[in-house]
N, C-alpha and C positions, 0 to 999 in steps of 0.2 A: 940174075935179076935185083933190082933196085927194090925197096921193101916202100909200101905206103909210108910210111913216119918220115922215109929220109926223102922224098918227094915231098911229101908238104911243108918239111924243112926249109927247103931250099927256095918252097914258094915263099914262105912267109919273108928269109931272109931278100927273095930278091926284091919283096915289096918296099919293105923296107927304105932300102939300097936306094933303089930308086926314087920312091918318094924323097928320101935324104938328097939325093942328086939333082933330083928338077927345085927343089927349097931352095939348095944352092946358088943355083943357075939364077932362079929367081931373084936372089937378092943382089944379084949383081948387071941380069939384064933386061928383068922385067917382072915387076912384082906381081903380075897374073901367072905366070908359070908357078909361082907358090903353090896356088890354087890346084895346077893339077899334081901335086907331089901330095895336098891333102887329102886329093880324092883318092889318090893311089894307095895310100895308106888307109883310108876307111873302105876300100874295096876290099884290100887283103883280108881281112878275116872271111868275108864274103867266098871270096872262092878257093879258101881253106875249108870250108866246108861244102864247100861245092864240088872239088876234088873228091873229099873224104867220101861224101854221097854217092859218087858214080863210082869210087872204089867200092862201098857196101854193095850198091848194085852189080859190081860185077862179081862177086862175092857172093852172090843173092841171096844175104843176109839184110832179109827186109825188117825184123826191127829197126837197125844200126839206120836203114837208108830212110826209112820212114820218121826217122829222131832228126835224121839230118835237113830232110825237107822241111819238116815244123822248125828247124834253128832257121834255115834259109828263107821262110816266112815270116818270122820272128823279125830278121835282120831286114828284111825290104818294107814290113810295117810300119816297124820304128825307124825306119830313114824316109820313108815316107810321111809319117806324124812330123817329123823335126821340119818339112817343107813347109 
């Protein structure tokens, strides 16, 4: 079985690689695709915290699950405030 740190590291790597690929494609095809790459890059930390929270929920580790929920709440509120 793969541990949660490995899964999270693959999520972060995949987010950065997909984001870079979209931005590179956007340079040659359509500049609006660049924004999709930026969006993927911005969502990568959110997905990382979400996966950690689900892991803590599965492990029945309530304090860390609550902390993960708090971090998700802070990320969502800060994103909404920038709009």
